[in-house]
C-alpha positions in Angstrom: 21.6 43.9 -36.6 23.5 47.5 -36.0 26.5 47.9 -38.4 29.3 50.1 -37.6 32.6 50.9 -40.1 35.5 52.4 -39.1 39.1 52.9 -40.3 42.1 52.4 -38.1 44.5 55.6 -38.7 48.1 56.2 -37.9 51.6 56.9 -38.2 53.5 53.9 -39.2 54.8 51.8 -36.6 52.1 53.3 -34.2 50.6 50.0 -33.6 47.3 49.8 -36.1 47.6 46.0 -37.1 48.3 44.7 -34.0 45.4 46.7 -32.6 43.2 44.9 -34.8 44.8 41.9 -34.0 43.4 42.4 -30.5 39.7 43.4 -31.7 39.5 40.6 -33.3 40.3 38.2 -30.2 38.3 40.5 -27.9 35.2 39.9 -30.0 36.1 36.1 -29.8 36.2 35.6 -34.0 38.9 33.2 -33.0 38.4 30.0 -31.5 39.7 29.5 -28.1 42.0 26.9 -29.2 42.4 28.0 -32.9 46.4 29.0 -33.3 46.5 32.6 -34.9 49.8 34.5 -35.9 50.6 37.7 -34.3 49.8 40.9 -36.9 47.5 38.2 -38.8 46.0 41.3 -41.2 49.4 41.5 -42.5 49.0 38.7 -44.5 51.6 39.6 -47.3 55.0 37.7 -47.2 56.7 41.1 -47.5 54.4 43.3 -44.7 55.6 40.2 -42.3 59.2 40.3 -43.1 59.3 44.7 -43.1 56.6 44.5 -40.4 54.9 47.2 -42.4 51.2 47.5 -43.9 51.2 47.5 -47.5 47.9 47.1 -48.6 44.6 48.2 -47.1 42.3 45.2 -45.7 38.9 44.7 -44.3 37.7 42.8 -41.8 34.6 42.7 -39.7 33.7 41.6 -36.2 30.4 41.0 -34.4 30.0 42.4 -30.8 26.9 42.7 -29.0 24.5 42.3 -31.9 26.6 44.6 -33.8 28.7 44.2 -36.9 31.8 46.2 -36.6 33.7 46.5 -40.5 37.2 47.2 -39.7 39.5 49.0 -42.4 43.4 48.3 -41.7 45.4 51.3 -43.3 48.8 51.2 -44.2 51.2 54.1 -41.8 53.9 54.8 -44.3 53.7 57.6 -46.6 54.2 55.9 -50.1 50.7 54.1 -49.5 48.9 56.9 -48.7 46.6 56.4 -51.7 45.0 53.4 -50.1 44.6 55.8 -46.9 42.6 58.4 -49.0 40.3 55.8 -50.5 39.3 54.2 -47.3 37.8 57.3 -45.9 34.9 57.0 -48.7 33.7 53.6 -46.9 33.7 54.6 -43.2 31.8 56.6 -40.7 34.7 57.2 -38.4 37.9 56.3 -37.7 40.3 55.1 -34.7 43.1 57.8 -34.4 46.0 55.4 -32.9 49.1 57.4 -31.6 52.4 56.3 -30.2 52.5 57.1 -26.4 56.0 58.4 -26.7 56.7 59.3 -30.3 53.3 61.3 -30.2 51.7 63.1 -33.6 54.1 62.4 -36.6 54.1 63.4 -40.2 51.6 60.6 -41.3 49.2 61.2 -38.2 48.5 64.7 -39.6 47.8 63.5 -43.0 45.4 61.0 -42.2 43.7 62.7 -39.9 43.5 65.9 -42.3 41.9 63.2 -44.6 39.6 62.0 -42.0 38.5 65.7 -41.7 37.7 66.0 -45.4 35.3 63.3 -44.9 33.7 64.8 -41.6 34.4 61.4 -40.1 33.7 61.1 -35.9 37.4 60.6 -34.5 38.2 58.3 -31.8 41.5 58.4 -30.0 43.9 55.6 -29.0 47.0 56.5 -27.2 48.8 53.4 -27.8 52.0 51.5 -25.8 51.3 53.2 -22.5 53.3 50.4 -21.1 56.5 51.9 -22.4 59.1 52.9 -19.7 59.1 56.5 -21.9 55.7 56.7 -22.6 54.4 60.2 -21.7 50.1 59.8 -22.5 49.1 63.2 -21.4 51.3 65.3 -23.1 50.3 63.0 -26.4 46.9 63.9 -25.5 48.0 67.9 -25.5 49.8 67.0 -29.0 46.9 65.9 -30.6 44.2 68.3 -29.2 47.2 71.2 -30.9 46.8 69.0 -34.1 43.2 69.0 -33.9 43.4 72.6 -33.6 45.6 73.2 -36.4 44.0 71.3 -38.6 41.0 73.2 -38.4 38.6 70.5 -37.0 34.7 71.1 -35.9 34.4 72.5 -32.1 32.3 69.6 -31.0 35.5 67.4 -32.2 37.6 68.7 -29.9 35.6 67.0 -27.1 37.4 63.6 -28.8 36.8 60.5 -26.7 39.9 58.6 -25.5 41.3 55.4 -24.8 44.7 54.3 -23.4 45.6 51.0 -24.5 49.1 48.3 -24.5 47.8 46.6 -28.2 50.6 44.0 -27.7 49.8 43.5 -24.3 45.9 43.3 -25.0 44.7 45.6 -22.4 42.8 49.0 -22.3 41.5 51.9 -20.0 39.7 55.0 -20.3 42.1 56.3 -17.7 45.7 57.0 -18.1 46.5 55.6 -15.1 48.7 52.4 -16.0 47.3 50.7 -13.3 43.8 51.0 -14.3 44.5 48.9 -17.4 42.6 45.6 -18.1 42.9 42.4 -19.9 41.1 42.8 -23.6 39.9 45.7 -26.1 35.8 45.8 -24.2 36.1 49.2 -23.4 37.2 50.3 -27.1 34.9 48.2 -28.4 31.8 49.7 -26.4 33.3 53.2 -27.3 32.9 52.5 -30.9 29.2 51.2 -30.9 28.9 54.4 -28.5 30.3 57.2 -30.6 30.7 56.3 -34.0 27.8 56.8 -36.0 25.7 53.9 -37.9 25.7 54.2 -41.7 22.6 55.2 -43.7 20.2 52.2 -44.2 17.9 53.3 -47.0 17.4 49.6 -48.0 14.3 50.7 -50.4 16.1 53.5 -52.4 17.9 52.8 -56.2 21.3 51.1 -55.5 24.4 53.4 -55.3 28.0 51.7 -54.5 31.5 53.1 -55.1 34.4 50.8 -55.1 37.4 52.5 -53.3 39.3 49.8 -53.3 40.4 47.1 -55.9 41.3 43.3 -55.8 42.1 40.7 -58.7 41.8 37.2 -58.7 43.0 34.8 -61.8 39.3 33.2 -61.1 36.8 36.3 -61.4 39.3 38.7 -62.6 38.8 42.2 -60.9 37.0 43.2 -57.9 35.5 46.0 -56.8 35.1 46.6 -52.8 33.5 49.3 -51.5 30.5 50.6 -49.0 27.1 50.1 -50.2 25.6 53.8 -50.0 22.0 53.0 -50.5 19.6 50.3 -51.9 20.3 46.5 -52.0 22.7 44.3 -54.5 22.0 40.8 -55.4 24.2 38.4 -57.2 22.9 37.6 -60.6 21.6 40.9 -60.9 22.1 43.2 -64.0 23.4 46.8 -62.9 25.1 49.8 -64.4 28.4 51.0 -63.9 28.4 55.1 -64.0 32.4 55.4 -65.7 35.1 57.9 -64.5 34.5 59.4 -68.1 30.7 60.0 -68.0 29.7 56.7 -69.9 27.6 54.0 -68.4 27.9 50.4 -69.2 25.5 47.5 -68.0 26.6 44.2 -66.3 25.7 41.1 -64.4 27.0 40.7 -60.7 28.9 37.2 -61.4 29.8 36.9 -57.7 29.0 39.0 -54.3 31.3 38.9 -51.1 31.1 39.7 -47.7 33.3 39.8 -44.6 34.1 38.3 -41.6 36.7 37.6 -39.4 39.3 37.0 -41.7 37.2 35.5 -44.4 35.8 36.8 -47.4 32.3 35.0 -47.8 30.2 34.8 -50.9 26.9 36.1 -50.4 23.6 36.6 -52.1 22.8 40.0 -51.2 23.6 42.7 -49.2 22.2 46.0 -48.3 23.3 49.7 -47.3 25.7 50.5 -45.2 27.4 47.0 -45.7 30.8 46.6 -47.2 31.0 44.4 -50.1 33.1 42.8 -53.0 32.0 43.1 -56.3 33.0 41.3 -59.5 31.4 41.0 -63.1 32.8 43.8 -64.9 36.5 43.0 -66.0 37.5 46.7 -65.9 35.6 48.5 -62.8 37.8 50.9 -61.3 38.0 53.0 -58.0 35.7 56.1 -58.0 32.9 54.6 -60.3 29.3 54.1 -59.4 27.5 50.9 -59.2 23.4 51.7 -59.9 20.4 50.1 -60.3 19.8 49.5 -64.1 17.6 52.6 -65.4 18.6 54.5 -62.4 21.7 56.2 -62.7 23.0 58.5 -60.0 26.8 58.5 -59.5 28.3 59.6 -56.4 31.3 62.2 -56.2 34.1 61.0 -57.8 37.3 59.9 -55.3 40.3 61.8 -55.6 43.2 59.9 -56.1 46.7 61.8 -55.4 49.2 61.4 -58.0 52.2 60.1 -58.4 55.6 61.9 -57.4 58.5 59.3 -58.5 59.5 57.5 -61.6 61.7 55.0 -62.7 62.2 53.0 -65.7 61.7 49.2 -65.8 63.6 47.4 -68.4 64.3 43.7 -70.0 67.5 42.5 -68.9 70.3 43.3 -71.3 73.4 41.9 -69.3 75.5 38.7 -70.6 73.8 37.2 -67.9 70.1 37.1 -68.9 68.0 34.4 -68.8 70.3 32.5 -66.0 68.4 33.0 -62.7 64.5 34.4 -64.0 61.8 32.2 -65.8 60.0 35.3 -67.0 62.5 37.1 -68.6 60.6 38.4 -72.2 59.2 42.1 -72.3 55.8 40.5 -73.1 56.1 38.8 -69.7 57.1 41.8 -67.9 54.9 44.2 -69.6 51.6 41.6 -68.4 52.9 41.7 -64.9 53.4 45.7 -64.2 49.7 46.3 -65.9 48.0 43.4 -63.9 49.7 45.3 -60.8 47.9 48.6 -61.9 44.5 46.5 -62.0 44.4 46.8 -57.9 47.1 49.5 -57.3 45.6 52.6 -58.7 48.0 54.9 -57.0 50.5 53.1 -59.8 51.1 54.3 -63.5 52.8 52.4 -66.0 53.3 53.8 -69.8 55.3 51.7 -72.5 58.3 53.7 -73.9 57.7 53.6 -77.9 60.0 51.4 -79.7 62.0 50.5 -76.5 61.4 47.3 -74.5 61.0 49.8 -71.6 58.3 51.0 -69.1 58.1 54.4 -67.4 56.5 53.1 -64.0 55.2 56.1 -61.6 54.5 55.8 -57.9 54.0 57.1 -54.7 57.9 57.1 -53.1 60.8 55.2 -53.5 59.6 52.5 -50.7 55.7 52.0 -52.9 57.9 51.0 -56.1 61.1 48.9 -54.6 57.8 46.8 -52.9 56.7 46.2 -56.4 60.3 45.1 -57.7 60.9 42.8 -54.5 57.7 41.4 -55.4 58.5 40.9 -59.2 61.7 39.5 -58.1 60.4 36.7 -55.7 57.9 35.6 -58.5 60.6 34.8 -60.7 60.8 38.0 -63.0 64.2 39.4 -64.4 64.6 43.1 -65.4 66.3 46.1 -64.7 65.8 49.3 -63.6 66.9 52.9 -63.7 67.6 55.7 -61.0 64.5 57.2 -59.3 63.5 60.6 -60.5 60.7 62.9 -59.3 57.9 63.7 -61.2 58.0 67.7 -62.5 54.4 69.3 -62.9 53.3 72.1 -65.1 51.1 74.2 -63.1 49.8 77.2 -64.5 52.6 77.3 -66.9 55.2 77.0 -64.4 57.5 73.7 -63.6 57.0 72.5 -60.4 58.3 69.5 -58.2 56.9 68.2 -55.2 58.1 69.3 -51.8 58.3 67.0 -48.4 57.6 67.3 -45.0 60.0 65.7 -43.0 60.3 64.9 -39.3 63.9 63.8 -38.1 64.9 62.3 -34.7 68.5 61.6 -34.4 70.9 61.3 -31.3 72.6 64.7 -29.6 75.8 63.9 -31.0 74.9 63.3 -34.8 72.6 66.5 -35.2 75.5 68.8 -36.7 76.0 66.4 -39.5 72.4 66.0 -40.4 71.8 69.5 -40.1 74.6 70.0 -43.0 73.5 67.0 -44.9 70.0 68.8 -45.1 71.4 71.8 -45.8 73.5 70.4 -49.1 70.3 68.8 -49.9 68.5 71.9 -49.6 66.4 71.4 -47.0 64.6 74.7 -45.0 64.5 73.5 -40.9 61.4 74.6 -39.6 61.6 73.9 -35.9 64.0 72.1 -33.9 63.9 70.9 -30.4 66.3 68.8 -28.0 65.7 66.5 -25.0 68.8 65.0 -23.0 69.4 62.4 -25.6 67.6 63.1 -28.7 67.4 65.9 -31.2 64.1 66.4 -33.3 64.5 68.2 -36.5 61.5 69.5 -38.8 62.2 70.2 -42.2 60.8 71.2 -45.6 63.0 69.6 -48.7 62.6 69.1 -52.6 62.0 65.4 -52.8 64.7 64.6 -55.0 66.5 65.9 -51.8 65.6 62.4 -50.6 66.6 60.3 -53.0 69.7 58.6 -52.4 69.2 59.8 -48.8 68.6 57.0 -46.3 72.2 55.3 -46.6 74.1 58.3 -45.6 71.6 59.2 -43.5 71.7 55.8 -41.4 75.6 55.9 -41.6 76.0 59.1 -40.3 73.4 58.4 -37.3 75.1 55.0 -36.8 71.4 53.2 -37.1 70.3 55.0 -34.7 68.1 57.9 -36.9 64.7 57.8 -37.3 63.0 59.8 -40.7 59.7 60.3 -41.4 58.3 62.1 -44.3 55.1 62.8 -46.2 54.1 64.6 -49.8 53.6 68.4 -48.9 52.6 69.9 -51.9 54.1 71.5 -55.2 56.3 74.4 -55.4 58.1 75.7 -58.7 61.3 74.4 -59.5 64.7 75.9 -58.0 67.7 76.2 -60.2 69.7 74.2 -57.7 71.8 71.3 -58.2 71.3 68.5 -55.8 74.2 66.6 -56.2 74.4 62.6 -57.2 76.8 60.4 -55.5 80.2 62.1 -54.9 82.0 58.9 -55.8 82.8 57.2 -58.7 82.7 53.5 -59.1 84.8 50.5 -59.6 83.9 48.6 -63.2 84.8 45.7 -64.5 86.9 46.1 -67.9 86.5 41.8 -68.0 84.0 39.3 -68.0 85.1 35.7 -65.7 85.1 34.7 -62.4 86.4 37.2 -59.4 89.5 36.5 -57.9 90.9 36.8 -54.4 94.5 38.2 -56.1 92.9 41.1 -58.2 90.4 41.7 -55.2 93.3 41.7 -52.6 95.1 44.5 -55.5 92.1 46.7 -55.7 91.1 47.3 -52.3 93.4 50.4 -51.7 90.8 51.7 -54.7 87.6 51.5 -52.9 85.3 49.3 -51.2 84.1 46.1 -52.8 80.7 44.4 -53.5 81.7 41.3 -54.8 83.6 38.5 -52.9 85.8 36.1 -54.9 84.3 33.2 -57.3 81.7 35.5 -58.6 80.8 35.4 -62.2 81.7 39.0 -63.5 81.0 40.4 -67.0 82.4 43.8 -68.6 80.4 47.1 -67.2 79.3 45.6 -64.4 79.9 47.7 -61.0 82.1 45.6 -58.5 83.0 48.6 -56.0 82.7 52.3 -54.8 86.0 54.0 -55.5 87.7 56.3 -53.2 87.5 59.4 -56.0 85.1 61.1 -57.9 85.7 59.6 -61.0 85.0 56.2 -62.2 87.7 53.5 -62.6 87.7 50.6 -65.2 89.4 47.6 -63.1 90.1 43.6 -63.9 88.6 41.8 -60.9 89.0 38.5 -62.9 93.0 38.6 -63.3 94.9 35.4 -61.5 98.2 35.2 -60.4 100.8 33.6 -62.9 101.5 30.5 -62.1 105.7 29.5 -62.5 107.6 26.5 -62.4 109.4 27.7 -59.6 108.8 28.2 -56.0 109.9 31.1 -53.9 111.4 30.4 -50.6 108.9 32.6 -48.8 105.6 30.7 -50.8 102.3 32.4 -51.2 100.8 33.6 -48.4 97.0 33.2 -47.9 95.2 36.6 -49.1 93.0 38.3 -46.2 90.4 40.3 -47.9 88.1 42.6 -46.4 84.3 41.8 -46.2 82.3 43.2 -49.3 79.7 45.9 -48.9 76.2 43.8 -49.5 73.7 46.3 -50.7 70.2 46.0 -50.3 67.8 46.4 -53.2 66.8 49.8 -51.4 70.6 50.8 -51.4 71.5 49.8 -54.8 68.5 52.0 -55.8 69.7 55.2 -54.0 73.0 54.7 -54.6 73.2 54.7 -58.5 73.5 57.7 -60.6 71.6 58.5 -64.0 74.2 56.4 -66.3 74.0 53.1 -64.2 71.2 50.0 -63.7 70.3 47.6 -61.1 69.7 44.5 -62.4 67.0 42.3 -60.9 67.2 38.5 -60.9 65.6 36.4 -58.4 68.9 35.0 -57.0 70.9 38.2 -57.7 70.8 42.0 -57.6 73.5 43.5 -59.2 75.0 47.1 -60.5 76.2 48.1 -63.7 76.6 50.8 -66.6 74.0 51.3 -68.8 77.1 51.1 -71.5 78.9 47.8 -71.0 82.0 48.3 -73.0 84.4 49.9 -71.7 85.8 51.7 -74.6 82.3 53.2 -75.7 81.3 54.0 -72.1 84.8 56.3 -72.1 84.0 57.9 -75.2 80.5 58.7 -74.3 81.9 60.4 -70.4 84.4 61.9 -72.5 81.6 63.6 -74.6 79.5 64.4 -71.5 82.0 66.2 -69.9 83.0 68.3 -72.7 79.2 69.2 -72.9 79.3 70.0 -69.3 82.5 72.3 -69.6 80.9 74.2 -72.6 77.7 74.8 -70.7 
């Protein structure tokens, strides 16, 4: 049977996962009477809720006596490490581009990675059924992008398919009237244009894991394409490690893929994508070889993390009330277990502290990890995200981002002002009747705490997309922290309507009456730049005399409910986010009111001296 190995690549929300769904259906992978939910490849609960792909996944279909291995990749920049590794496993890519949005930052990133591996591209213009679709203009944008990325001349004549994945229709023409049901034209295009892999089954084995998985039953699993040779279950093979050493192991389990299933198999040959277990610490980029015939493949480059946070055990007075996993041992085990399958993540234990420095590709990357651990019953606290500085040739450098911003015309002025305050440099600006597109290059630290204010200024209609650009020397600029102070509780107890009502003119509240509060917990945002210690548990004094006008019902404003991402964006350096399975709270690092005031006074004095 012939084999084709392809990756579906695109910018976030351009329809990759939906397209894979329809390819599975068009190849009759599912039974006619089988009930299959939409976006079936997004099996993770957070993927379903957020509508984004977080982890790269692979599937396989059979069409016209050809097995097509399909790898669905994330579109968000924070998970681009998954995309980089996928390119080592395939011979071609299907580039999906929105028929309205056109080429976006992540489109550029994923296509650049495909060209670096000399992969054959097929372009799918998706969502052509949109009233605002402009497929022919988007094709021109794609062509310009190909030229800009310096592709080979023959790659400029790329095959194009026009589709509406959500409606399960496609065509080889941009004319909407030519759309037909099913994805057969695209499948035929894949078989015709994507080259078959090298099928040298008799040569010594070479298999390089590009993805990792982990199960409690078999431990760490390496997933990759067999470059040459054949591998068998029970066979003793060698692993050429990243550090140059060689370790032999027995293949305990060997898995192939068909549809949504991972199937245990006895052997597999060159060109196939398989999963291998047997080596507990196998890593991405290592090479599995025939014993005694070790020839390692070129190492896979993994981009370094750009953002870091401090994770620590929960030290609040409410520690242990909600979570079942609260100890340092449990948290550490969980963090290092995540590293087993996410090679873009770094975890380092801080000496003599129950804290860990966790580094990832962005705020969303780390936010997904936090939310996953919270749902698993873990209780901990995290610090404000910080960008990772790097010393290059003796010069301290920081990461920069390439940003594309789409906002309503009436919001453009406010966004330009905000980007200026965050030291963004405008590259281009373009307008339509209703929308303005702004393209910026800016320091990554300028994007920390950005999104909440951005959505407020654009009334929820703004869209920002960004991807890592490069490291540049650090400029001596201060990107301001939150301009306002916070309302901090000075007592522990249950909040009351009486005390909250009296404080509403001091700022916006994060809590409602009846919530359990502790000293040092942040209960609201102040109107002024300085923090304010407040008493939100004070109750109205009772008397044995009833006034003639009696007590009136207190009418309170609805409290602001902050999501996890909003909390991470909101906090300053001296604050933490307390994470429990049931609650997300904001707090000061120093809970005691007197001690905190002494510390703040000391810090202000040192700043004035400097």
